[in-house]
C-alpha positions as CSV (number, residue, x, y, z in Angstrom):
1,S,-72.3,-84.9,-41.9
2,Y,-68.4,-84.8,-41.8
3,T,-68.5,-88.6,-41.6
4,A,-70.8,-89.0,-45.0
5,Y,-68.6,-91.1,-47.5
6,P,-68.3,-91.4,-50.3
7,F,-69.8,-88.0,-50.9
8,T,-72.2,-87.7,-53.9
9,A,-73.9,-84.6,-55.6
10,T,-76.0,-84.4,-58.7
11,W,-75.7,-81.3,-60.9
12,S,-77.4,-80.4,-64.2
13,A,-77.1,-77.9,-67.1
14,T,-79.1,-76.9,-70.1
15,F,-77.1,-77.0,-73.5
16,T,-77.6,-74.0,-75.6
17,G,-75.4,-74.8,-78.2
18,V,-76.3,-77.1,-81.3
19,N,-73.9,-79.7,-82.6
20,A,-70.7,-78.6,-80.4
21,T,-68.9,-79.6,-77.2
22,S,-68.9,-78.0,-73.9
23,L,-66.3,-78.5,-70.8
24,A,-67.9,-79.5,-67.5
25,Q,-65.5,-78.9,-64.5
26,A,-66.3,-79.8,-60.8
27,T,-64.2,-79.1,-57.7
28,V,-64.5,-80.7,-54.4
29,T,-62.8,-79.2,-51.3
30,D,-62.9,-81.1,-47.9
31,L,-62.6,-79.8,-44.3
32,A,-59.1,-79.5,-44.2
33,G,-59.2,-77.1,-47.3
34,I,-57.9,-79.6,-49.7
35,S,-59.4,-79.4,-53.1
36,V,-59.6,-81.4,-56.1
37,T,-60.8,-80.3,-59.8
38,A,-62.3,-82.8,-62.5
39,T,-63.2,-81.9,-66.1
40,K,-65.5,-83.7,-68.7
41,V,-65.9,-82.7,-72.4
42,I,-69.8,-83.2,-73.3
43,G,-70.9,-83.0,-76.7
44,F,-74.3,-82.3,-78.1
45,D,-75.3,-84.0,-81.3
46,N,-78.7,-83.9,-83.0
47,T,-77.4,-84.5,-86.6
48,K,-77.4,-88.0,-88.1
49,P,-74.4,-89.6,-89.6
50,T,-73.8,-89.7,-93.4
51,I,-73.7,-92.9,-95.5
52,V,-71.2,-91.7,-98.4
53,A,-72.0,-92.6,-101.6
54,P,-73.7,-96.3,-102.5
55,A,-72.7,-99.1,-100.6
56,S,-70.1,-101.4,-102.4
57,A,-71.7,-104.8,-103.2
58,P,-71.1,-107.3,-106.1
59,A,-73.9,-106.8,-108.7
60,T,-74.7,-110.5,-108.8
61,V,-74.4,-113.4,-106.6
62,A,-75.5,-117.1,-106.6
63,G,-78.0,-118.3,-104.2
64,A,-77.0,-118.9,-100.7
65,A,-73.6,-117.3,-101.8
66,T,-71.4,-115.2,-99.1
67,F,-70.5,-112.0,-100.2
68,T,-69.1,-108.6,-98.6
69,V,-70.4,-105.0,-98.4
70,T,-68.5,-102.3,-97.8
71,V,-70.0,-99.1,-96.1
72,H,-68.1,-95.7,-95.8
73,A,-69.7,-93.7,-93.0
74,T,-69.2,-90.4,-91.4
75,D,-70.4,-88.4,-88.3
76,N,-70.0,-84.7,-87.4
77,L,-69.5,-85.1,-83.6
78,S,-70.4,-87.9,-81.6
79,A,-68.6,-90.6,-83.2
80,I,-70.0,-93.7,-85.1
81,K,-71.3,-96.2,-82.5
82,S,-72.3,-99.1,-85.0
83,V,-73.0,-100.1,-88.6
84,K,-75.2,-102.7,-89.3
85,I,-76.0,-104.4,-92.9
86,G,-78.7,-106.7,-93.4
87,G,-78.7,-107.2,-89.5
88,V,-75.1,-108.2,-89.5
89,T,-72.8,-105.9,-87.2
90,A,-69.9,-104.6,-89.7
91,A,-66.5,-104.3,-88.7
92,L,-64.5,-101.2,-88.8
93,Q,-62.0,-101.9,-91.6
94,S,-60.2,-98.5,-91.7
95,T,-60.5,-94.9,-90.2
96,T,-59.3,-91.7,-91.1
97,T,-60.7,-89.3,-88.5
98,V,-61.5,-89.6,-85.0
99,N,-62.1,-87.2,-82.0
100,E,-62.3,-87.6,-78.3
101,F,-65.6,-89.7,-79.0
102,G,-64.4,-92.1,-81.4
103,V,-64.6,-92.7,-85.3
104,L,-65.9,-89.6,-87.3
105,K,-64.9,-91.4,-90.6
106,G,-64.6,-94.8,-91.3
107,T,-65.0,-98.0,-93.8
108,Y,-66.9,-100.9,-92.3
109,V,-67.2,-104.1,-94.0
110,A,-69.9,-107.1,-93.3
111,T,-70.2,-110.4,-94.8
112,L,-73.6,-111.8,-95.8
113,T,-75.5,-114.6,-97.3
114,A,-77.5,-114.4,-100.3
115,P,-81.1,-116.0,-100.0
116,D,-81.2,-119.6,-101.5
117,Y,-84.0,-118.6,-104.2
118,T,-85.6,-120.9,-106.7
119,T,-86.0,-118.2,-109.3
120,S,-83.5,-115.4,-109.9
121,G,-84.3,-112.1,-108.5
122,P,-83.1,-108.9,-106.5
123,A,-82.4,-109.2,-102.7
124,T,-82.2,-105.9,-100.7
125,F,-80.3,-105.4,-97.4
126,D,-81.1,-102.6,-94.9
127,I,-78.1,-100.4,-93.7
128,A,-78.1,-98.6,-90.4
129,V,-75.4,-96.3,-89.0
130,L,-75.7,-95.2,-85.4
131,D,-73.8,-92.5,-83.6
132,N,-73.1,-92.1,-79.8
133,A,-76.1,-89.6,-79.6
134,G,-78.5,-92.0,-81.0
135,N,-79.0,-90.5,-84.4
136,E,-79.3,-92.9,-86.9
137,A,-78.9,-92.9,-90.9
138,T,-80.4,-95.7,-92.9
139,S,-80.2,-96.8,-96.6
140,S,-80.0,-100.1,-98.5
141,V,-78.1,-102.0,-100.9
142,S,-79.5,-104.6,-103.4
143,V,-77.7,-107.7,-105.2
144,Y,-79.2,-109.8,-108.1
145,V,-79.3,-113.5,-107.1
146,D,-79.0,-115.5,-110.2
147,V,-79.8,-119.1,-109.5
148,T,-80.4,-120.4,-112.9
149,A,-78.4,-122.0,-116.1
150,P,-78.1,-119.8,-119.2
151,T,-81.2,-119.9,-121.7
152,I,-80.0,-121.0,-125.4
153,T,-82.2,-119.9,-128.4
154,V,-81.4,-121.1,-131.6
155,Q,-83.3,-120.3,-134.7
156,I,-83.1,-121.0,-138.5
157,V,-83.6,-117.8,-140.4
158,S,-84.5,-118.0,-144.1
159,K,-85.3,-115.9,-146.8
160,N,-89.1,-116.3,-146.0
161,A,-89.4,-117.1,-142.3
162,T,-87.7,-117.4,-138.9
163,E,-88.2,-120.5,-137.0
164,T,-87.1,-121.2,-133.4
165,I,-85.5,-124.7,-132.9
166,T,-86.5,-126.8,-130.1
167,N,-84.0,-128.2,-127.6
168,G,-84.0,-132.0,-128.5
169,A,-85.7,-131.8,-131.8
170,S,-85.0,-133.8,-134.9
171,E,-86.8,-132.4,-137.6
172,T,-86.7,-131.3,-141.5
173,N,-86.9,-127.6,-142.4
174,Y,-87.4,-126.4,-146.0
175,V,-85.8,-123.1,-146.9
176,A,-85.0,-120.7,-149.2
177,T,-81.6,-119.0,-149.2
178,P,-80.0,-116.9,-147.9
179,A,-80.4,-119.0,-144.5
180,T,-78.7,-119.2,-141.4
181,F,-78.4,-120.8,-138.1
182,T,-78.4,-118.3,-135.4
183,W,-77.9,-118.8,-131.5
184,D,-78.2,-116.4,-128.7
185,V,-77.1,-117.4,-125.0
186,K,-78.3,-115.2,-122.1
187,T,-78.4,-115.5,-118.5
188,D,-81.0,-113.9,-115.8
189,S,-78.5,-111.5,-114.6
190,G,-77.1,-110.6,-118.0
191,T,-73.7,-111.7,-117.2
192,T,-71.9,-113.1,-120.2
193,A,-72.0,-116.7,-120.3
194,T,-69.1,-119.2,-121.3
195,V,-70.3,-120.7,-124.6
196,K,-69.1,-123.5,-126.8
197,V,-70.9,-124.1,-130.2
198,D,-70.7,-126.9,-132.6
199,I,-72.8,-127.1,-135.9
200,T,-71.9,-129.9,-138.4
201,G,-69.7,-128.6,-140.9
202,L,-70.4,-125.0,-140.0
203,A,-69.1,-124.2,-136.5
204,T,-66.5,-125.8,-134.4
205,G,-65.7,-124.9,-130.6
206,A,-67.4,-121.2,-131.3
207,T,-67.4,-118.9,-128.1
208,D,-69.7,-116.2,-129.1
209,V,-72.8,-115.9,-127.0
210,S,-74.6,-114.5,-129.9
211,S,-74.0,-115.2,-133.7
212,A,-74.8,-117.0,-137.2
213,V,-73.7,-119.1,-139.5
214,S,-74.5,-119.4,-143.1
215,V,-76.5,-122.5,-144.4
216,S,-76.1,-122.8,-148.3
217,A,-76.4,-126.6,-148.9
218,S,-79.3,-129.1,-148.0
219,G,-78.1,-131.8,-145.5
220,Q,-78.4,-132.9,-142.0
221,Y,-76.8,-130.5,-139.3
222,V,-76.7,-131.5,-135.5
223,I,-76.6,-128.3,-133.4
224,T,-74.6,-128.7,-130.0
225,I,-74.3,-125.7,-127.6
226,T,-73.2,-125.8,-124.1
227,A,-73.4,-122.8,-122.0
228,T,-72.1,-122.0,-118.3
229,N,-73.3,-119.4,-116.1
230,P,-70.2,-118.0,-114.3
231,I,-72.2,-116.7,-111.3
232,N,-73.3,-119.9,-110.3
233,N,-71.5,-122.4,-112.4
234,K,-74.9,-124.1,-113.7
235,V,-74.7,-125.4,-117.1
236,E,-77.4,-125.8,-119.9
237,T,-76.9,-128.0,-123.1
238,F,-78.8,-127.7,-126.4
239,V,-78.7,-130.5,-128.9
240,A,-81.0,-130.6,-132.1
241,T,-80.9,-132.3,-135.4
242,K,-82.0,-130.3,-138.4
243,T,-82.3,-131.8,-141.9
244,V,-82.2,-128.8,-144.2
245,V,-83.7,-128.7,-147.7
246,I,-82.8,-125.8,-149.7
247,D,-85.7,-124.7,-152.1
248,N,-85.4,-121.7,-154.0
249,I,-88.1,-122.5,-156.7
250,S,-91.5,-120.9,-156.6
251,P,-94.7,-122.9,-157.3
252,N,-96.0,-123.1,-160.8
253,V,-99.5,-121.7,-160.9
254,S,-102.0,-120.9,-163.7
255,V,-105.7,-120.0,-164.1
256,A,-107.9,-120.1,-167.1
257,T,-111.3,-118.1,-167.1
258,P,-114.6,-119.9,-168.0
259,A,-115.0,-117.3,-171.0
260,T,-114.3,-113.7,-171.8
261,V,-118.0,-112.9,-171.2
262,I,-120.6,-115.1,-169.2
263,S,-124.4,-114.4,-169.6
264,A,-127.3,-116.2,-167.8
265,D,-127.2,-119.3,-170.0
266,T,-123.4,-119.5,-170.3
267,S,-121.4,-122.2,-168.4
268,A,-118.6,-121.3,-166.2
269,I,-115.9,-123.7,-165.9
270,A,-112.5,-122.3,-164.7
271,T,-109.3,-124.5,-164.9
272,Y,-106.3,-124.0,-162.7
273,T,-102.8,-125.6,-161.9
274,A,-101.1,-125.3,-158.6
275,T,-97.9,-127.5,-158.5
276,D,-94.5,-127.7,-156.5
277,T,-92.3,-130.3,-155.5
278,Y,-92.4,-129.2,-152.0
279,F,-96.1,-128.0,-152.1
280,K,-97.6,-126.7,-148.9
281,S,-101.1,-125.0,-149.9
282,A,-102.8,-122.7,-152.4
283,Y,-105.7,-120.6,-152.4
284,L,-108.3,-119.9,-155.1
285,K,-110.6,-116.9,-154.9
286,V,-113.2,-115.5,-157.4
287,Y,-114.3,-112.1,-156.5
288,D,-116.0,-108.7,-157.9
289,T,-116.3,-105.3,-156.3
290,N,-118.7,-106.3,-153.9
291,G,-116.6,-109.1,-152.4
292,T,-115.8,-112.9,-152.8
293,L,-118.1,-115.0,-154.7
294,Y,-116.0,-118.2,-154.1
295,S,-113.0,-119.5,-152.4
296,T,-111.3,-122.6,-151.8
297,T,-108.2,-123.7,-150.0
298,L,-105.9,-126.6,-151.7
299,V,-103.8,-128.7,-149.5
300,A,-102.4,-131.0,-152.3
301,P,-101.0,-129.8,-155.8
302,V,-103.5,-129.9,-158.7
303,Q,-102.6,-130.1,-162.6
304,G,-105.4,-128.6,-164.8
305,A,-108.4,-129.0,-162.1
306,T,-111.6,-127.7,-162.8
307,V,-114.2,-125.9,-161.0
308,D,-117.8,-124.9,-162.0
309,L,-118.5,-121.4,-160.9
310,R,-121.8,-120.8,-162.4
311,P,-123.7,-121.3,-158.9
312,Y,-121.8,-118.6,-157.7
313,L,-122.4,-116.0,-160.5
314,D,-126.2,-115.9,-160.3
315,G,-127.4,-112.2,-159.7
316,V,-124.0,-110.7,-160.8
317,N,-125.1,-108.0,-163.3
318,G,-122.8,-106.5,-165.7
319,T,-119.3,-106.5,-163.5
320,T,-115.7,-107.7,-164.0
321,V,-114.9,-110.7,-162.1
322,T,-111.6,-111.6,-160.9
323,I,-109.9,-115.3,-160.4
324,S,-106.9,-115.2,-158.5
325,L,-104.4,-118.3,-157.5
326,V,-101.7,-118.1,-154.7
327,A,-99.6,-121.1,-154.1
328,T,-97.1,-121.6,-151.3
329,D,-94.5,-124.2,-150.9
330,L,-92.9,-125.6,-147.7
331,A,-90.0,-123.1,-147.7
332,L,-92.6,-120.5,-148.0
333,N,-91.7,-119.6,-151.7
334,S,-95.0,-118.3,-153.1
335,A,-96.2,-117.5,-156.5
336,S,-99.6,-115.8,-157.6
337,T,-101.6,-115.4,-160.7
338,S,-105.0,-113.8,-161.9
339,A,-107.5,-113.2,-164.7
340,T,-110.5,-111.5,-165.3
341,F,-113.9,-112.0,-167.1
342,Y,-117.3,-110.2,-167.6
343,V,-120.2,-111.3,-166.0
344,D,-124.0,-110.5,-166.6
345,T,-126.3,-113.2,-165.5
346,V,-129.5,-110.9,-165.0
347,D,-131.9,-110.7,-167.8
348,P,-132.9,-107.0,-169.1
349,T,-136.5,-106.2,-168.4
350,I,-138.9,-103.5,-169.9
351,T,-139.2,-100.7,-167.1
352,N,-141.3,-98.3,-168.9
353,V,-143.5,-97.8,-172.1
354,Y,-144.6,-94.3,-172.9
355,K,-145.2,-92.0,-175.9
356,T,-144.8,-88.3,-176.8
357,K,-146.7,-86.1,-179.3
358,S,-144.7,-84.5,-181.9
359,G,-146.3,-84.7,-185.2
360,S,-147.7,-88.3,-185.5
361,G,-146.1,-89.3,-181.9
362,T,-143.3,-91.2,-180.7
363,M,-143.3,-94.5,-178.7
364,Y,-140.5,-95.3,-176.5
365,I,-139.8,-98.6,-174.9
366,Q,-137.3,-98.2,-171.8
367,L,-135.0,-101.3,-170.8
368,S,-133.3,-101.8,-167.6
369,E,-129.7,-101.7,-169.1
370,P,-127.8,-101.1,-172.2
371,I,-129.1,-103.5,-175.2
372,A,-127.7,-105.0,-178.4
373,T,-129.9,-106.3,-181.4
374,T,-129.3,-109.6,-182.8
375,T,-128.7,-110.4,-186.5
376,S,-132.2,-112.2,-186.6
377,F,-134.0,-108.8,-185.4
378,V,-136.6,-107.7,-187.8
379,A,-139.2,-104.7,-187.0
380,S,-142.1,-107.0,-186.5
381,D,-140.2,-108.5,-183.5
382,I,-141.6,-105.5,-181.7
383,K,-145.5,-105.7,-181.3
384,F,-148.4,-104.0,-179.2
385,V,-151.3,-106.3,-178.7
386,Q,-154.7,-105.4,-177.3
387,S,-158.2,-107.2,-177.3
388,G,-157.5,-108.9,-180.7
389,L,-155.5,-105.9,-182.1
390,T,-151.9,-106.3,-183.0
391,F,-149.6,-103.6,-184.1
392,Y,-146.1,-104.3,-185.3
393,A,-143.2,-101.9,-185.5
394,T,-141.9,-101.5,-189.2
395,Q,-138.8,-100.8,-191.3
396,V,-135.6,-100.8,-188.9
397,G,-133.5,-97.6,-189.1
398,T,-136.5,-95.6,-190.5
399,Y,-139.2,-96.1,-187.9
400,V,-137.6,-98.2,-185.4
401,T,-134.1,-97.0,-184.1
402,F,-132.1,-97.8,-180.8
403,D,-130.2,-95.7,-178.2
404,K,-128.4,-99.0,-177.2
405,P,-126.0,-97.3,-174.4
406,N,-129.2,-96.1,-172.6
407,G,-131.3,-99.1,-173.2
408,L,-133.9,-97.2,-175.2
409,I,-136.1,-98.4,-178.3
410,V,-137.5,-95.7,-180.3
411,I,-140.7,-96.3,-182.7
412,T,-142.3,-93.6,-184.7
413,E,-144.5,-96.2,-187.0
414,F,-146.3,-99.3,-186.7
415,V,-148.7,-101.4,-189.1
416,D,-151.6,-103.3,-188.3
417,S,-152.3,-107.1,-189.2
418,N,-153.5,-105.7,-192.5
419,G,-150.5,-103.4,-193.4
420,N,-152.3,-100.2,-192.2
421,V,-150.3,-97.4,-190.9
422,V,-150.8,-96.8,-187.2
423,Y,-149.1,-93.8,-185.6
424,P,-147.9,-93.8,-181.8
425,E,-150.5,-91.0,-181.4
426,D,-153.3,-93.2,-182.1
427,I,-152.2,-95.9,-179.5
428,G,-153.8,-95.4,-175.9
429,G,-154.8,-97.8,-173.1
430,T,-153.4,-101.0,-171.9
431,W,-151.3,-102.9,-174.1
432,N,-149.2,-106.1,-173.9
433,V,-145.7,-105.1,-175.3
434,Y,-143.7,-107.9,-177.1
435,V,-140.1,-107.7,-177.7
436,S,-137.9,-110.4,-179.5
437,N,-134.6,-110.9,-180.6
438,I,-133.2,-107.9,-178.7
439,T,-130.7,-108.9,-175.8
440,D,-128.3,-107.0,-173.5
441,T,-124.7,-106.8,-174.4
442,V,-123.9,-110.2,-173.4
443,G,-127.0,-111.8,-175.0
444,N,-129.6,-112.2,-172.0
445,P,-133.1,-111.9,-173.5
446,I,-135.8,-109.5,-172.3
447,A,-137.2,-111.3,-169.3
448,N,-140.9,-109.7,-169.2
449,S,-141.6,-109.5,-173.1
450,G,-145.7,-109.7,-173.3
451,S,-146.2,-107.6,-170.0
452,A,-148.7,-105.2,-170.0
453,W,-148.2,-101.5,-169.9
454,Y,-150.6,-98.5,-169.8
455,I,-149.8,-95.9,-172.5
456,A,-150.8,-92.8,-170.8
457,A,-150.0,-88.8,-171.4
458,P,-146.9,-87.9,-173.4
459,A,-143.9,-87.7,-171.2
460,T,-140.3,-87.1,-171.4
461,P,-138.0,-90.2,-172.2
462,K,-135.8,-91.1,-169.2
463,P,-132.8,-92.9,-170.3
464,I,-131.1,-95.4,-167.7
465,N,-127.6,-93.9,-168.2
466,P,-128.1,-90.2,-168.4
């Protein structure tokens, strides 16, 4: 139609290039032959923008504080349309490269508000850079939100112990030198706090966040520390009073054993001492290779105290027993001592009676442990009794000998009640065997003297300690 006005036409084309521009041109000619031409640069961009390096933001902020975040962004063709940080549109601060579409390289800044945390922690904000072709690049930036006052840790460190001092405390400490008061001030974010430290006679207006001062004299010390967190200006104050008692003297301890040797009928009274001006506790222990026989904890000093160990020694057979004492004072100085004694509270027993035939024969009485004869022993202390017959051993050293370490009595001749000689080979059957005035090495007598034994065929001696 010649009258259609304005004239509108639609045209389309397919882009075959990648990340490039094309020039579109349209020419319109009217019926009078008059023409007009228009051109348009069209960009084809399928590449995301680039967020250059990490975003710039403060490492630490206070709760609810405002702060700025700077983002450097570039685009390859269609230009940056918008930058958002934590949902806030960032303003273009500067640009170094542009094209016909807009900014290709720019610096953007947004002002954000930190969350109002009740406890310190990180806060993360999303970054989104959008170009004019709809491509989007994303990243994030984090800041640490510090909402608390500094923490102050104060300790008294001595030769023997380290004790943390409680804010507000008023206490006494017993310490051994070298000793120091130490303090350490920290913030949640690691930011260095502003510190002022005063300790009676030791520090005035000290500003170190972590340090120590020596304590060498007994006395009362007031510790006052003020610390300010520069991020949020919150202040913590520490005040404590310490009465320090210097004590470098260890407790006095001693033990005395009941006796060098304890047998079944021996008393067992041990004596011990544990004293100190600032006594805390002591531990008395009696033990052998099988474990603890007796122990007790002392909560008060003792001088020449005694304990009867006899009830704890029953059944201890031929072993060394140790008595030890360890004492500690309030400054944790300690001292220890120990002593040993030999214990055998078990009576030996006859474990076998037998004979061998060689000539007139030999009779053996086997005991359960090594033996010792007493000064009152005579040969007739050994006798065999059967149905009215009694045979006695005779002549110690000639017809009665001892293998003491192996607990063996050896008899080669007896006499009857009329003095007639009887040889072991003539003895047989069941006999009650009596042994007197023979003990083990600590003096315990034979428990089963008079027990019945059957004298059988000859056998080979079996010593208890081969």
